[in-house]
C-alpha positions, 0 to 999 in steps of 0.5 A: 973347206974346213972352218976353224971353230976353236976359240982363241986361247987368250979369250979363256983368260979374259976377266969377267966383267963385275956385275952391276948389282955387285958394284952397287952393293959395294958403293952402298956399303962404302956410303953406309960406312962413311955415314956411320963414321961421320955420325960417330965423329959428330957424337964424340963432339957432342958428348965431349963436354959431358965427358969433360965435366965428368972428368973435372968433377974428379979432379983437384981444383988446381987441375981442372983448367990446367990439365986438358986430359980427360983422364984425371991424374988422381981421383978427388971423390971429396968433390961430391961429398963436399958439394953435397953439403957445401950449401946452406942445405944438403943438395937433396933439398934442392933436388926435392924442390925441383921435383915438386915443380917438375911434377906439377908442370908435367901433370899440368901440361898433360891435363891441360894441353891434351884437353886443348888439343882434343878440342882443336882436333875433334870438336867444332866451335866458333872461331876454332881456326882463328884461335888455333892460329893465335895459339901457334903464333904464341910460340914465337913470343919470347919469354922476356915479352910476357915475364913482366906482366906475369910477374906483376900479376903473380905479385898482386896475387902474393905468389912471389917466392912460392912454387905457384908461378911455376906450376899454375900456368902449366894448368892453363895450357900455356905451352903451345908446342905441346898442344900442336904436338898432340893436335897432330897426333890426334888428327892421325887417329881414325874418326870412326873410333869417336863415332863408335864411342858415341854409338856406345853412349860415350859423351865428349868427356868419355871419348876423350878419357876412354878412347883418345887418351889411351891411344895418345900414350906416345904423344903424352910421353913425349910431352912429359919428357920434354916438360921434365927436361925444360922445367928441370933446367929452367934457370931464368923463371926460377931465379925471378920467382924464387928468393928464399934459400929454402925453396931454391931449385937445382939450377939456382943451387948450382949457381951458389957455388960460383962467387964473383968476388972470391974463389969459386968451388969449381970441383964441387959445382961440377960434381953436383952438375953430374948429380943433377944430370942423373934424373934427366938421364933416368927419365929420358931412358925410361920413356925413350921408346915412347918418345921415338914413337911419339915424334915419329908418328906425329902428323902421319895420317 
């Protein structure tokens, strides 16, 4: 008896099944593509107001709100020159005033918040846990709760219409968010470094200055960037404490372009708003690398 061992011809033409790993790779690529498309759409939605403001700063006043296009029909560069000199002082005077306040706030937060964070993270003292909880609870207090007693205090000190109410509180570690940020970062540093510094003869101050602070560069950079942005954009506190036109800052100067009873100079205001964004973008781009490291490593043990 002869057995036929030949394979049917149609079997040679049957399609091979797609490997499972290949299908998973295709699904993963499609998922990543959809995620990136969603992020691009979200980024365009977020950046649209900035693009509109840039476009409005280059349009004539009668086309700012009537023409929805982001591409101006004609470039009105005079908005920048007019806005720079439209106020009682050239606009660089208000930028200089803001820089003074921002510099004082950054130095104050870096020094005071880092010292408080080092104490909470490394030192042992009575009621440390309770004081840390009170500090965290102060984050929930809105500024409107404390602004009246602060105003009375600074008025009694004769500091109204000066920069001191905007700088001195930063020297007293009043920003609990930055203290908590640095505490979490310092807790992630090995305690063996403190012990080694103590063996070498370093006191608490020496350990703080020579060991902890150099390692906290990402957290310090994050504090500096956020302090810069929040202080530069602060309108409420500066409006309350500063009255003299010679001491007014960028947010207050931008408000001067708007007239509730007459015609507002929208073109000049949008032009100076673009100018006011320049220091923020520059400072952020300069410290972006440290900002990402500071946020990513905070709290990691």
